[in-house]
C-alpha positions as CSV (number, residue, x, y, z in Angstrom):
1,X,9.8,92.1,207.5
2,X,8.7,94.8,209.8
3,X,6.8,95.1,213.1
4,X,5.0,93.0,215.3
5,X,2.6,89.8,214.2
6,X,-0.1,92.8,214.2
7,X,0.7,93.6,211.2
8,X,-2.7,92.6,209.2
9,X,-4.9,93.1,212.3
10,X,-3.7,96.9,212.0
11,X,-5.1,96.1,209.1
12,X,-8.2,95.4,209.7
13,X,-8.6,97.4,212.6
14,X,-7.6,101.2,210.7
15,X,-11.3,101.2,208.8
16,X,-13.0,99.4,211.6
17,X,-12.2,102.5,213.8
18,X,-12.8,105.0,211.1
19,X,-16.5,103.5,211.6
20,X,-16.7,103.6,215.0
21,X,-15.6,107.5,214.5
22,X,-17.9,108.1,211.9
23,X,-20.7,106.4,214.0
24,X,-19.9,109.2,216.8
25,X,-19.8,112.3,214.6
26,X,-23.5,114.1,214.0
27,X,-25.2,113.6,210.8
28,X,-25.3,117.8,210.6
29,X,-21.2,117.6,210.1
30,X,-21.1,116.7,206.4
31,X,-17.7,117.6,205.8
32,X,-16.2,115.8,209.0
33,X,-18.0,112.8,207.6
34,X,-17.3,112.8,204.3
35,X,-13.2,113.6,205.6
36,X,-13.0,111.3,208.3
37,X,-14.3,108.4,205.7
38,X,-11.5,109.4,203.1
39,X,-8.9,110.0,206.0
40,X,-9.2,106.6,207.4
41,X,-9.7,104.8,203.8
42,X,-6.5,107.1,202.4
43,X,-4.4,106.1,205.5
44,X,-5.5,101.9,205.3
45,X,-4.1,102.3,201.8
46,X,-0.6,104.1,202.6
47,X,-0.5,101.2,205.3
48,X,-1.3,98.5,202.7
49,X,1.7,99.5,200.6
50,X,4.1,98.7,203.6
51,X,3.1,94.8,203.0
52,X,4.3,95.1,199.0
53,X,7.5,96.6,200.1
54,X,8.0,94.0,202.4
55,X,6.8,91.2,200.9
56,X,9.1,88.2,200.5
57,X,8.2,86.8,197.1
58,X,10.3,84.0,197.1
59,X,8.9,82.6,200.5
60,X,6.8,79.7,200.5
61,X,5.0,80.2,203.8
62,X,2.3,82.8,204.5
63,X,3.8,86.0,205.4
64,X,2.4,88.4,208.1
65,X,1.0,85.7,210.2
66,X,-0.8,86.0,213.2
67,X,-2.9,83.3,214.9
68,X,-4.7,83.4,218.6
69,X,-6.9,81.0,219.8
70,X,-10.4,82.9,219.5
71,X,-13.6,80.4,220.6
72,X,-12.7,77.0,222.0
73,X,-15.3,75.0,223.8
74,X,-15.7,71.7,224.2
75,X,-14.7,70.5,220.7
76,X,-14.9,73.8,219.0
77,X,-11.5,75.2,218.1
78,X,-12.1,78.3,215.9
79,X,-8.7,80.7,215.6
80,X,-8.3,84.4,215.0
81,X,-6.1,83.4,212.2
82,X,-4.6,85.5,209.3
83,X,-1.8,85.9,206.8
84,X,-1.3,86.9,203.6
85,X,0.8,84.9,199.9
86,X,1.5,86.8,196.9
87,X,-2.4,85.9,195.5
88,X,-3.7,88.0,198.4
89,X,-1.4,90.5,198.7
90,X,-2.6,92.3,195.5
91,X,-6.1,91.8,196.1
92,X,-5.7,93.5,199.7
93,X,-4.2,96.0,197.7
94,X,-6.5,96.7,194.8
95,X,-9.1,96.8,197.9
96,X,-7.5,99.7,200.0
97,X,-6.6,101.4,196.9
98,X,-10.5,101.6,195.1
99,X,-11.9,102.4,198.7
100,X,-10.3,105.9,199.0
101,X,-11.2,106.5,195.4
102,X,-14.6,105.5,196.2
103,X,-15.2,107.5,198.9
104,X,-14.3,110.5,196.5
105,X,-16.8,109.6,194.4
106,X,-19.7,109.7,197.0
107,X,-18.8,113.4,197.5
108,X,-22.1,114.2,195.9
109,X,-24.0,111.8,198.2
110,X,-26.7,114.3,200.3
111,X,-28.9,111.9,202.2
112,X,-28.2,109.6,205.1
113,X,-24.3,110.7,204.8
114,X,-23.1,109.4,208.1
115,X,-24.9,105.4,207.6
116,X,-23.2,105.5,204.2
117,X,-19.8,106.1,205.2
118,X,-20.4,103.9,207.8
119,X,-21.2,100.9,205.5
120,X,-18.2,101.6,203.3
121,X,-15.8,101.3,206.1
122,X,-17.5,98.7,207.3
123,X,-17.2,97.3,203.8
124,X,-13.8,97.6,203.7
125,X,-13.2,95.7,207.1
126,X,-15.1,92.9,205.5
127,X,-13.3,93.1,202.3
128,X,-9.9,92.8,203.6
129,X,-10.9,89.7,205.7
130,X,-11.8,88.0,203.7
131,X,-8.3,87.8,201.8
132,X,-6.4,87.5,204.7
133,X,-8.5,84.9,206.6
134,X,-6.9,81.4,207.2
135,X,-9.6,79.8,209.8
136,X,-12.4,78.4,208.0
137,X,-15.0,80.4,210.4
138,X,-13.1,83.3,210.2
139,X,-13.7,83.3,206.9
140,X,-17.0,82.9,206.6
141,X,-17.8,85.4,208.9
142,X,-15.8,88.5,207.2
143,X,-17.7,86.7,203.7
144,X,-20.9,87.6,205.8
145,X,-19.9,91.0,207.1
146,X,-19.8,92.1,203.5
147,X,-23.3,90.8,202.4
148,X,-24.7,93.1,205.1
149,X,-23.1,96.9,204.2
150,X,-23.9,96.2,200.6
151,X,-27.2,95.5,200.9
152,X,-28.1,98.3,202.7
153,X,-26.1,100.5,200.1
154,X,-27.9,99.3,197.1
155,X,-31.3,99.1,199.4
156,X,-30.9,102.8,200.6
157,X,-29.3,105.0,198.2
158,X,-29.7,102.9,194.8
159,X,-31.9,103.6,191.9
160,X,-35.7,103.2,191.2
161,X,-35.8,99.2,191.9
162,X,-33.2,99.1,194.5
163,X,-34.9,97.5,196.9
164,X,-35.6,94.7,194.4
165,X,-32.2,94.2,193.4
166,X,-31.1,94.5,197.0
167,X,-33.1,91.8,198.2
168,X,-32.3,89.5,195.1
169,X,-28.2,90.3,195.8
170,X,-29.3,89.2,199.4
171,X,-30.9,86.4,198.7
172,X,-28.3,85.0,195.9
173,X,-25.3,85.4,198.4
174,X,-27.0,84.1,201.3
175,X,-28.3,80.6,199.8
176,X,-24.6,80.1,198.6
177,X,-23.2,81.0,201.6
178,X,-25.1,78.8,203.9
179,X,-24.3,75.3,201.8
180,X,-20.7,76.7,202.2
181,X,-21.1,76.7,205.8
182,X,-22.9,73.0,205.8
183,X,-19.2,72.2,203.9
184,X,-16.9,74.0,206.5
185,X,-18.8,72.1,209.4
186,X,-18.9,68.7,207.1
187,X,-15.2,69.0,207.0
188,X,-14.5,69.9,210.2
189,X,-15.7,66.4,211.4
190,X,-13.5,64.8,209.0
191,X,-10.8,66.3,210.4
192,X,-9.8,64.3,213.7
193,X,-7.6,68.1,214.8
194,X,-10.8,68.8,215.3
195,X,-10.3,72.8,213.5
196,X,-10.8,75.2,210.9
197,X,-7.6,75.9,210.2
198,X,-7.0,75.9,206.2
199,X,-3.2,75.5,206.1
200,X,-3.5,72.6,208.6
201,X,-6.3,70.8,206.8
202,X,-4.9,71.5,203.1
203,X,-1.4,69.9,205.0
204,X,-3.4,67.0,206.2
205,X,-5.1,66.2,202.9
206,X,-2.1,66.4,200.9
207,X,-0.4,64.2,203.5
208,X,-3.5,61.5,203.3
209,X,-3.6,62.3,207.2
210,X,-7.1,63.1,206.5
211,X,-9.3,61.1,203.7
212,X,-12.3,62.2,202.2
213,X,-14.5,59.9,200.3
214,X,-14.8,61.0,196.3
215,X,-18.6,61.1,196.8
216,X,-18.1,63.7,199.9
217,X,-15.1,65.5,198.4
218,X,-17.1,66.3,195.2
219,X,-20.6,67.2,197.5
220,X,-17.8,69.7,199.6
221,X,-16.4,70.8,196.4
222,X,-19.9,71.6,194.9
223,X,-20.8,73.6,197.9
224,X,-17.9,75.8,198.2
225,X,-18.1,76.0,194.1
226,X,-21.7,77.3,194.4
227,X,-21.1,79.8,196.8
228,X,-18.2,81.3,195.0
229,X,-19.8,80.9,191.6
230,X,-22.7,83.1,192.7
231,X,-20.4,85.7,193.7
232,X,-18.0,85.7,190.7
233,X,-20.8,85.8,189.2
234,X,-20.1,82.8,186.8
235,X,-22.9,81.5,183.7
236,X,-25.7,80.5,185.1
237,X,-25.8,82.0,188.6
238,X,-24.9,85.8,187.3
239,X,-28.7,86.9,187.2
240,X,-28.4,89.2,190.2
241,X,-25.2,91.1,189.0
242,X,-26.8,93.5,186.2
243,X,-29.7,94.8,188.7
244,X,-27.3,95.2,191.6
245,X,-25.1,97.2,189.4
246,X,-27.6,99.2,187.5
247,X,-29.5,100.2,190.7
248,X,-26.3,101.1,192.9
249,X,-24.7,103.9,193.8
250,X,-21.8,104.5,191.6
251,X,-19.1,104.2,194.8
252,X,-21.0,100.8,195.4
253,X,-20.9,99.4,191.8
254,X,-17.0,100.2,192.1
255,X,-16.8,98.4,194.6
256,X,-19.1,95.6,193.9
257,X,-17.0,95.0,190.2
258,X,-13.6,95.6,191.3
259,X,-13.6,94.1,194.7
260,X,-16.7,91.5,195.5
261,X,-16.9,89.8,192.2
262,X,-12.8,89.1,193.3
263,X,-14.1,87.2,196.1
264,X,-15.4,84.5,194.3
265,X,-12.5,83.3,192.2
266,X,-10.4,84.2,195.2
267,X,-12.4,81.5,197.1
268,X,-11.7,79.4,193.9
269,X,-7.6,79.2,193.9
270,X,-7.9,79.3,198.3
271,X,-10.3,76.8,199.3
272,X,-11.6,74.5,195.9
273,X,-8.5,73.6,194.4
274,X,-6.2,73.3,197.6
275,X,-8.9,71.4,199.7
276,X,-10.8,69.1,197.1
277,X,-7.7,68.8,194.3
278,X,-9.9,65.7,192.9
279,X,-13.0,67.3,192.6
280,X,-11.8,70.2,191.4
281,X,-10.1,68.3,188.5
282,X,-13.0,65.8,187.9
283,X,-15.2,68.8,187.2
284,X,-12.7,71.0,185.4
285,X,-14.2,70.4,181.9
286,X,-17.9,71.5,182.4
287,X,-16.6,74.1,184.8
288,X,-14.5,75.6,181.5
289,X,-17.9,75.3,179.8
290,X,-19.7,77.7,182.0
291,X,-16.7,79.8,181.7
292,X,-16.9,80.0,177.7
293,X,-20.5,80.2,177.7
294,X,-20.4,83.2,180.3
295,X,-17.7,84.8,178.3
296,X,-19.5,84.4,174.7
297,X,-22.9,85.1,176.4
298,X,-21.8,88.0,178.5
299,X,-20.0,90.0,175.3
300,X,-23.2,88.9,173.2
301,X,-25.9,90.6,175.6
302,X,-23.8,93.8,176.4
303,X,-23.6,94.1,172.6
304,X,-27.0,94.7,172.5
305,X,-27.6,97.2,175.8
306,X,-29.1,100.4,175.2
307,X,-28.3,101.4,179.1
308,X,-24.6,102.0,179.4
309,X,-24.2,100.4,183.1
310,X,-26.0,97.9,182.4
311,X,-23.1,97.1,179.3
312,X,-20.1,97.4,181.7
313,X,-22.1,95.1,184.1
314,X,-22.5,92.4,181.6
315,X,-19.2,92.6,180.3
316,X,-18.0,91.9,184.0
317,X,-19.7,88.2,183.3
318,X,-17.5,88.3,180.3
319,X,-14.6,88.8,181.5
320,X,-14.9,87.2,184.8
321,X,-15.3,84.0,183.0
322,X,-12.0,84.2,181.6
323,X,-10.7,84.1,185.0
324,X,-12.5,81.1,186.3
325,X,-11.0,79.4,182.7
326,X,-7.7,80.0,183.5
327,X,-8.1,78.9,187.3
328,X,-9.9,75.8,186.0
329,X,-6.9,75.3,183.3
330,X,-4.3,73.8,186.1
331,X,-1.1,75.5,184.5
332,X,1.3,78.0,185.7
333,X,0.4,80.5,183.3
334,X,-3.2,80.2,183.6
335,X,-3.4,80.7,187.2
336,X,-1.1,83.2,187.7
337,X,-2.6,84.9,184.3
338,X,-6.1,84.4,186.1
339,X,-4.4,85.9,189.2
340,X,-3.3,89.2,186.8
341,X,-6.5,89.8,185.5
342,X,-8.9,89.8,189.0
343,X,-6.5,93.3,189.5
344,X,-7.0,94.4,185.7
345,X,-10.7,93.8,185.7
346,X,-11.0,95.6,189.2
347,X,-9.0,98.6,187.7
348,X,-10.6,98.5,184.6
349,X,-14.2,97.6,185.3
350,X,-14.1,99.9,188.3
351,X,-12.7,103.0,186.7
352,X,-15.8,102.5,183.9
353,X,-18.4,102.5,186.4
354,X,-17.1,105.7,187.6
355,X,-16.7,107.6,184.1
356,X,-20.2,106.2,183.7
357,X,-21.1,107.4,187.2
358,X,-19.7,111.1,185.7
359,X,-21.6,111.0,182.8
360,X,-24.5,110.4,184.8
361,X,-23.9,113.0,187.7
362,X,-24.3,115.5,184.3
363,X,-27.1,114.0,182.8
364,X,-29.0,111.9,185.0
365,X,-29.8,109.0,182.2
366,X,-27.4,105.7,181.4
367,X,-29.3,105.4,177.8
368,X,-26.5,105.7,175.2
369,X,-29.0,107.1,173.1
370,X,-29.5,110.3,175.2
371,X,-25.4,110.8,174.3
372,X,-23.0,111.4,171.5
373,X,-20.4,113.9,170.6
374,X,-19.5,114.3,173.8
375,X,-15.7,114.6,173.0
376,X,-16.1,117.9,171.9
377,X,-17.5,119.2,174.9
378,X,-15.6,117.0,177.3
379,X,-12.0,115.9,175.8
380,X,-10.7,115.1,179.2
381,X,-13.2,112.5,180.0
382,X,-13.3,111.8,176.6
383,X,-9.8,110.5,176.8
384,X,-9.4,108.9,179.7
385,X,-12.4,106.7,178.9
386,X,-10.5,106.0,176.0
387,X,-7.9,104.8,178.1
388,X,-9.7,102.4,180.2
389,X,-11.8,100.9,177.4
390,X,-8.8,100.1,175.4
391,X,-7.2,98.3,178.8
392,X,-10.6,96.5,179.2
393,X,-10.4,95.4,175.5
394,X,-6.9,93.9,176.1
395,X,-4.5,96.7,174.3
396,X,-0.9,95.3,174.3
397,X,0.9,97.7,176.3
398,X,-2.1,98.0,179.2
399,X,-3.3,96.0,181.7
400,X,-6.0,93.7,180.5
401,X,-3.7,92.5,178.0
402,X,-1.2,90.5,179.9
403,X,-3.4,88.5,182.0
404,X,-5.8,87.4,179.3
405,X,-2.8,86.8,177.0
406,X,-1.4,84.2,180.2
407,X,-5.0,82.8,180.5
408,X,-5.6,81.9,176.8
409,X,-1.8,80.6,176.5
410,X,-2.1,78.4,179.1
411,X,-5.4,77.2,178.7
412,X,-4.3,76.5,175.1
413,X,-1.6,74.3,176.3
414,X,-4.3,72.2,178.6
415,X,-7.0,72.1,175.6
416,X,-6.8,74.5,172.4
417,X,-10.3,73.6,171.6
418,X,-11.2,75.8,174.8
419,X,-9.0,78.3,174.1
420,X,-10.1,78.8,170.5
421,X,-13.6,79.6,171.8
422,X,-12.6,81.9,174.6
423,X,-10.5,83.9,172.3
424,X,-14.1,85.1,170.4
425,X,-14.8,86.4,173.7
426,X,-12.0,89.1,173.0
427,X,-13.4,90.2,169.7
428,X,-16.4,90.9,171.1
429,X,-15.1,92.7,173.4
430,X,-13.9,95.1,171.0
431,X,-16.9,95.0,169.0
432,X,-19.3,96.5,171.8
433,X,-16.9,98.7,173.6
434,X,-15.6,100.4,170.3
435,X,-18.8,100.6,169.5
436,X,-20.4,102.0,172.7
437,X,-17.4,104.6,172.6
438,X,-18.6,105.6,169.3
439,X,-21.7,106.3,170.0
440,X,-21.3,108.4,173.3
441,X,-18.3,110.2,172.3
442,X,-18.0,110.5,168.8
443,X,-19.6,112.5,165.6
444,X,-21.7,115.7,166.2
445,X,-23.4,116.5,169.3
446,X,-27.6,116.0,168.5
447,X,-28.9,116.7,171.7
448,X,-28.8,120.3,173.1
449,X,-28.7,119.4,176.5
450,X,-25.3,118.0,176.0
451,X,-23.4,121.1,174.7
452,X,-22.9,122.7,177.9
453,X,-21.7,119.5,179.4
454,X,-19.0,120.1,182.1
455,X,-15.7,118.5,181.5
456,X,-14.0,116.7,184.4
457,X,-13.3,119.2,187.5
458,X,-10.3,118.4,190.0
459,X,-12.0,116.2,192.1
460,X,-13.0,113.7,189.4
461,X,-9.4,114.0,187.7
462,X,-7.8,112.8,191.0
463,X,-10.0,109.8,191.1
464,X,-9.3,109.1,187.2
465,X,-5.6,109.5,186.9
466,X,-4.3,107.0,189.8
467,X,-6.4,104.2,188.3
468,X,-4.9,105.3,184.5
469,X,-1.2,105.4,185.8
470,X,-1.9,101.8,187.3
471,X,-3.1,100.5,184.0
472,X,0.1,101.6,182.1
473,X,2.2,100.3,184.8
474,X,0.5,96.7,185.0
475,X,0.6,96.9,181.2
476,X,4.2,97.9,180.7
477,X,6.1,96.3,183.8
478,X,3.8,93.0,184.5
479,X,6.6,91.9,186.2
480,X,6.0,93.8,189.2
481,X,3.3,92.1,190.4
482,X,4.0,88.6,188.6
483,X,7.1,88.2,190.6
484,X,5.4,88.4,193.7
485,X,2.7,85.7,192.7
486,X,4.8,83.2,191.4
487,X,5.1,81.0,194.7
488,X,1.8,81.1,195.6
489,X,0.4,80.3,192.3
490,X,2.8,77.1,192.0
491,X,1.6,75.5,195.4
492,X,-1.9,75.5,194.1
493,X,-0.3,74.0,190.6
494,X,1.3,71.8,193.0
495,X,-1.4,70.9,194.6
496,X,-3.9,69.8,192.1
497,X,-0.7,67.7,190.2
498,X,-0.5,65.7,192.9
499,X,-4.2,64.0,191.8
500,X,-3.9,64.6,188.5
501,X,-3.1,62.2,185.8
502,X,0.3,62.5,184.2
503,X,0.4,64.8,181.3
504,X,1.7,64.1,177.9
505,X,4.0,67.6,178.4
506,X,4.1,70.2,180.6
507,X,5.5,73.8,180.0
508,X,7.1,75.5,183.1
509,X,6.5,79.1,182.8
510,X,9.0,81.4,185.0
511,X,9.9,84.1,182.8
512,X,8.4,87.6,183.5
């Protein structure tokens, strides 16, 4: 362990302070604005690596914890309570890793740069806060904090239909958030200790010191679940996502796919399963069905897209369905695979949006038919696109294979039929990704505008190479990540096993 109990607070303060600095820099100082944003996001990432190196993978409790009273008015007790375990650790690092890359990808933004960089750093504060909050009200505040900057990033710097996409994103997310707030307040009144401490409430529930009648637990679960399902987005709550992705600027699409969607699946793991295990178990078949429908539906719709950015957006609906399926299979393999897949999807899909953005910067179009034969004129971009594309479809040796394999293995142990239907999504994924690669990069150059396109420059190479290295590392050495998740994942599994009927068999998965 390193330092004092202010470790996570400092991690939150770094991008927050950067946002304040940017607010003080004159709008005319464009290079200063870009440099300040890049500096603070880079320092935040380097600092977050200390949590990785000092993390105790065998500890069963939260680490780097800080808890201080924040708002005590009458019976209302809200604490500033933050901490980290093996599940949140990598989501925090994924956030801090993608942010400086997103800032570099924003170098071409020319209008209103100061508010753009301010919102990007404010967004990072909110995302980190979501993953480390251990007080329900604090979590809700950080959750809402991410909504505001993303709304403006899409609404101001997006495409032609940016206002429509931003409003749709806002309405969907806010509707789910208000239901979650109502559930949080209801849970507070059932808790005799009358606080919002997640760890304490979970412990009191597990010891039957707090009794939730099953109908109440079911309603509370559904309120939380709807907020998280919209964010995932789980079918049929996904309709806001394609519009948001297509209209968002490249960096916002990267963060939206790479981090914000993971807030939904993280919420399922951190809140729905531990707080409402009986409701989770009761509704698992229905939720698994929605996940499978999302996997196949997202892949089929991606297959017929003519817009490459919308294709990548629908691929997210499909891939995130795998994560939800793994979570609700309720065994160690599936949940660990789901957690690993969150990271893999964040890297692979974030990189795909970066690559699509680089193509758009050169041709100002997302239509697949406007490309063709680009491997002849952009060999470096074509090579890196191929690596990321193969990681997205789960090629063994790359990151996508590990998470999906564990999810399907764990799902098979729970229900072989679900695993078989979900596996068809992998086949469809390979079809639409290989086909789009063929249409964009293979064959002869038919369009004269494509003959003189520039290949990757130094800045773009610096953005993509770290992601490619991580994609390979995660595929070849997944134990680096799985070992640190192991204990935290098992705690979630144990909580569900408290209320489930005994299974005919149970396979323990411990080898990495």
